[in-house]
C-alpha positions in Angstrom: 35.5 4.1 168.0 34.9 5.6 171.5 33.1 3.4 174.0 33.0 2.9 177.8 32.5 -0.9 177.4 35.4 -3.2 178.5 37.5 -4.7 175.7 36.4 -8.2 176.6 32.8 -7.2 176.0 33.7 -5.6 172.7 35.5 -8.7 171.5 32.7 -11.0 172.7 30.2 -8.8 170.7 32.4 -9.0 167.6 32.6 -12.7 167.9 28.8 -12.9 168.3 28.4 -10.9 165.1 30.9 -13.1 163.3 29.2 -16.3 164.4 25.9 -14.9 163.1 27.5 -14.1 159.8 29.1 -17.5 159.5 25.8 -19.2 160.2 24.2 -17.2 157.4 27.1 -17.1 154.9 25.0 -18.1 152.0 23.0 -14.9 152.6 26.0 -12.5 152.6 25.0 -11.0 149.2 21.6 -10.2 150.7 22.9 -8.0 153.5 22.3 -4.3 153.1 25.9 -3.2 153.6 27.0 -5.7 151.0 24.4 -4.6 148.5 25.5 -1.0 149.0 29.1 -2.1 148.4 28.2 -3.9 145.2 26.2 -0.8 144.0 29.2 1.4 144.8 31.6 -0.9 142.9 29.2 -0.8 139.9 28.9 3.0 140.0 32.6 3.8 140.5 34.4 1.0 138.7 31.9 -0.5 136.3 31.6 -3.9 137.8 28.6 -6.0 136.8 26.1 -6.1 139.6 25.0 -9.7 138.9 28.6 -11.0 138.9 29.4 -9.4 142.2 26.1 -10.6 143.6 27.1 -14.1 142.5 30.6 -13.7 144.0 29.4 -12.7 147.4 26.8 -15.5 147.4 29.9 -17.9 147.3 31.8 -15.9 149.9 31.9 -17.1 153.5 32.6 -15.0 156.6 34.5 -16.9 159.3 34.7 -16.7 163.1 38.3 -17.8 163.1 39.3 -14.7 161.2 37.8 -12.4 163.8 39.5 -14.4 166.6 42.9 -14.2 164.8 42.8 -10.4 164.2 41.9 -9.8 167.9 45.1 -11.5 169.1 48.0 -10.4 166.8 51.6 -11.3 167.7 52.4 -7.6 167.7 50.5 -7.2 171.0 53.1 -9.3 172.8 56.2 -7.9 174.6 59.6 -8.2 173.0 60.8 -11.1 175.1 57.7 -13.0 173.9 57.7 -11.8 170.3 61.4 -12.3 169.5 61.5 -16.2 169.9 58.7 -16.5 167.3 61.0 -15.3 164.5 64.6 -15.8 165.7 64.7 -19.6 165.9 67.6 -21.5 164.4 65.4 -23.2 161.8 64.3 -19.8 160.4 67.9 -18.6 160.4 69.1 -21.8 158.6 66.1 -21.4 156.2 67.3 -17.9 155.4 70.8 -19.0 154.5 69.4 -21.7 152.2 67.0 -19.2 150.6 69.8 -16.7 150.0 72.0 -19.3 148.5 69.3 -20.5 146.2 68.3 -17.0 145.1 71.6 -15.1 145.4 71.7 -13.8 141.9 68.1 -12.4 142.1 68.9 -10.8 145.5 72.0 -9.2 144.2 70.1 -7.8 141.2 67.4 -6.4 143.5 70.0 -4.8 145.8 71.8 -3.3 142.8 68.6 -1.9 141.4 66.8 -0.7 144.5 69.6 -0.3 147.0 68.0 -2.5 149.7 70.3 -4.8 151.6 69.7 -8.4 150.5 69.7 -9.6 154.1 66.7 -7.4 154.9 64.8 -8.7 151.9 65.4 -12.2 153.0 64.5 -11.2 156.6 61.1 -9.9 155.6 60.2 -12.9 153.5 61.4 -15.1 156.4 59.3 -13.3 159.0 56.3 -13.1 156.7 56.0 -16.7 155.3 59.1 -18.7 156.3 60.5 -18.1 152.7 57.2 -18.8 151.0 56.3 -22.0 152.9 53.4 -20.5 155.0 51.6 -18.0 152.9 48.1 -18.6 154.4 45.1 -20.9 153.7 42.2 -18.5 153.9 40.4 -17.5 150.7 41.3 -13.8 150.4 37.8 -12.9 149.5 36.5 -14.6 152.7 39.1 -12.8 154.9 38.5 -9.4 153.4 34.7 -9.8 153.5 34.7 -11.0 157.1 36.8 -8.0 158.2 35.0 -5.5 155.9 31.5 -6.4 157.1 31.9 -8.1 160.5 34.8 -6.3 162.2 33.6 -2.8 163.1 37.0 -1.5 164.5 38.6 -1.7 161.0 35.7 -2.1 158.6 36.5 1.1 156.7 40.1 -0.1 156.0 39.1 -3.6 155.0 36.3 -2.4 152.7 38.9 -0.4 150.9 41.2 -3.4 150.7 38.2 -5.5 149.4 37.7 -2.8 146.7 41.4 -3.0 145.8 41.2 -6.8 145.7 38.4 -6.8 143.2 40.2 -4.3 141.1 43.4 -6.3 141.4 41.8 -9.6 140.3 40.1 -7.9 137.4 43.3 -6.2 136.3 45.4 -9.4 136.6 42.6 -11.6 135.2 42.4 -13.9 138.2 39.4 -15.6 139.7 38.7 -13.7 143.0 37.6 -17.0 144.6 40.9 -18.7 143.8 43.5 -16.7 145.8 44.5 -17.7 149.3 46.3 -15.7 152.0 46.4 -14.8 155.7 43.5 -14.0 158.0 44.0 -10.3 157.1 44.0 -10.9 153.4 47.7 -10.6 152.9 49.0 -12.6 149.9 52.0 -14.5 148.5 55.6 -14.9 149.7 55.9 -11.3 150.8 52.3 -11.0 152.2 51.2 -8.0 150.3 47.7 -6.6 150.9 45.7 -5.8 147.8 46.5 -2.1 147.8 50.3 -2.8 148.2 50.1 -5.4 145.4 48.6 -2.8 143.0 51.1 -0.2 144.0 54.4 -2.1 144.5 54.3 -5.6 143.1 56.6 -5.9 140.1 57.4 -8.4 137.3 61.0 -9.0 138.2 61.5 -12.0 136.0 60.0 -10.3 132.9 57.4 -13.0 132.1 54.6 -10.5 131.8 53.0 -11.3 135.2 53.4 -10.0 138.8 53.3 -13.3 140.5 54.2 -13.0 144.2 52.8 -16.5 144.9 54.9 -18.8 142.7 57.7 -16.5 141.4 60.3 -15.9 144.1 62.0 -13.5 141.7 58.9 -11.4 141.6 58.5 -11.6 145.4 62.1 -10.5 146.0 61.9 -7.6 143.5 58.5 -6.5 144.9 59.9 -6.4 148.5 62.9 -4.4 147.3 60.6 -2.0 145.3 58.3 -1.5 148.3 61.1 -0.5 150.6 62.8 1.7 148.0 59.5 3.5 147.3 59.1 4.2 151.0 62.5 5.9 151.2 65.1 3.3 151.9 68.6 4.8 152.1 71.2 2.7 150.2 74.1 1.6 152.4 72.9 3.5 155.5 72.5 1.8 159.0 69.2 0.6 160.3 69.4 0.6 164.1 71.8 0.1 167.0 71.4 -0.7 170.6 71.6 2.2 173.0 73.3 2.5 176.4 70.8 4.2 178.7 72.7 4.3 181.9 73.5 8.1 181.5 70.2 9.2 180.1 68.9 12.3 181.9 65.3 12.2 180.8 63.4 9.1 181.7 60.4 9.9 179.6 62.4 9.3 176.4 62.8 5.6 177.5 59.0 5.2 177.4 58.4 6.7 173.9 56.5 4.6 171.4 56.8 6.8 168.3 58.2 5.1 165.2 58.9 8.2 163.1 62.4 9.7 163.6 61.9 13.0 165.3 65.1 13.6 167.5 68.4 14.7 166.0 71.2 12.3 166.8 73.0 15.3 168.3 70.2 15.9 170.8 70.1 12.3 171.8 73.8 12.5 172.6 73.1 15.5 174.7 70.4 13.5 176.6 73.0 10.9 177.6 73.0 8.4 174.7 76.8 8.3 174.5 77.4 5.1 172.5 76.0 6.2 169.1 78.6 5.2 166.5 80.4 7.5 164.2 78.7 6.2 161.0 75.6 8.0 162.2 75.6 11.8 161.4 74.7 14.2 164.2 72.2 15.9 162.0 70.3 12.7 161.2 66.9 12.2 162.8 66.0 9.1 164.8 63.4 7.6 167.1 64.2 5.9 170.4 62.7 2.4 170.1 61.9 0.9 173.5 61.3 -2.8 173.7 59.8 -4.4 176.8 61.5 -7.5 178.2 60.5 -9.5 181.2 62.9 -7.8 183.6 64.0 -4.7 181.7 63.5 -2.4 178.7 65.9 -2.3 175.7 66.3 1.0 173.9 67.5 1.1 170.2 68.2 3.9 167.8 65.5 3.9 165.1 67.0 5.5 162.0 65.3 6.2 158.7 65.8 2.6 157.4 64.2 1.2 160.5 61.2 3.5 160.0 61.0 2.3 156.4 60.7 -1.3 157.6 57.8 -0.3 159.8 56.0 0.9 156.7 55.7 -2.8 155.8 54.2 -3.5 159.2 53.6 -0.6 161.6 55.3 -2.3 164.5 58.6 -1.7 166.2 58.6 -5.4 167.2 58.2 -6.4 163.6 60.9 -4.2 162.3 63.3 -5.3 165.0 62.6 -9.0 164.3 63.3 -8.4 160.6 66.5 -6.6 161.5 67.8 -9.1 163.9 66.8 -12.1 161.7 68.6 -10.4 158.8 71.7 -10.0 160.8 71.7 -13.6 162.1 71.2 -14.9 158.5 74.0 -12.6 157.2 76.4 -13.9 159.9 75.5 -17.5 159.4 75.9 -17.2 155.6 79.3 -15.6 156.0 80.4 -18.5 158.2 79.1 -21.0 155.6 80.9 -19.3 152.8 84.2 -19.3 154.8 83.8 -23.0 155.3 83.5 -23.8 151.6 
C-alpha cells in the first residue's frame, strides 16, 4: 500500500478502525465485506450461509490484536531481540522438554532428518514448550486482521478461509480454538494454512492434535522443515570474521535467500568459513545489528529453511542459538549422570 502519510498516522487510523469494530462487534456479520466473504465461502466451498452468519455474529474484533501486530518483536535489533529467547529458564526448559520427549524427537529426526535440537528450539521460541500458546480466540484474531487491518487484510482473509476449512475438516467448533494475536495455534504455532499442509498425526491416534499432543507437535515441526528443504546433517550457520571484507555493501545486506557461493564470499574476504561448507554451496550474509556493532553470519540452506517458519533472520538466529545452548546444556547433564 503506497501512501505519503507518516506511519504514526497510519497506525492511529488503524487503531481507530479497530476501536469502531470492537464497539460494534455484534454487528460484524452485517458488514458488507463480511457478507461478501460469507457469500464467497458458500459459493466456492459449500458452507451454509446461515451458519457462517451465526458464527460471525458471535465473533469479536479486538483493538489489542491490532496493537500487537503493529509492534512485533521482529522489529527490534538483535541485541534487544536475543535476550527475549535466550534466557536460562528457556534453556533449562528445553533440556527438560528434550529429556521428556527424547524418543519422539529421535523418531522425528530419523524420519525427517531434522536435528532434534532445532525442533526443540522452535517449540521453545514459539510457546515455551507449549506453556504459552495464546489466549485469543482464533476466529477473533483472524477476523480482526482480515477485516480491520488493511496492510495485511488479503493474507488474513486467506487464513480465515483456511481456518474455516480446517475446522470443518477436523470437525472442530471454530469458536473453540485459541491461539496468538495472529491466529497461530498450538505448541508449534501453526497458522491455518500451515496446519492444513504440514500438521501430521505422529502418534497415530487418528487426529492431528498440535494443541495437546506433543508427539504431533514435534512431528509436525519436523515435517514442516523437511518439506521446505531441510538438508539432513548439514550445518545451519556460522559467525563470520569481517575484518578483511573488501566490499562494505555486503555487510548491510538483508536478503535471507542464499545467493552467494561460498567461494565468492571467501574471495570477498570472509576467510574463516570452515571446511565442512563446500565452496559451491550458496549462502546469504546475515547481518544482525547490535548496540555498538553488527554481527555477520553465514546463512546456509538450513538457516533459510528456518526462516520459512518465520520470515525473519532474528527469529532463525534465536532458534539456532537456543538449540545450541540446549544441546550443550543437555550434554553436560548427561555427563553428570
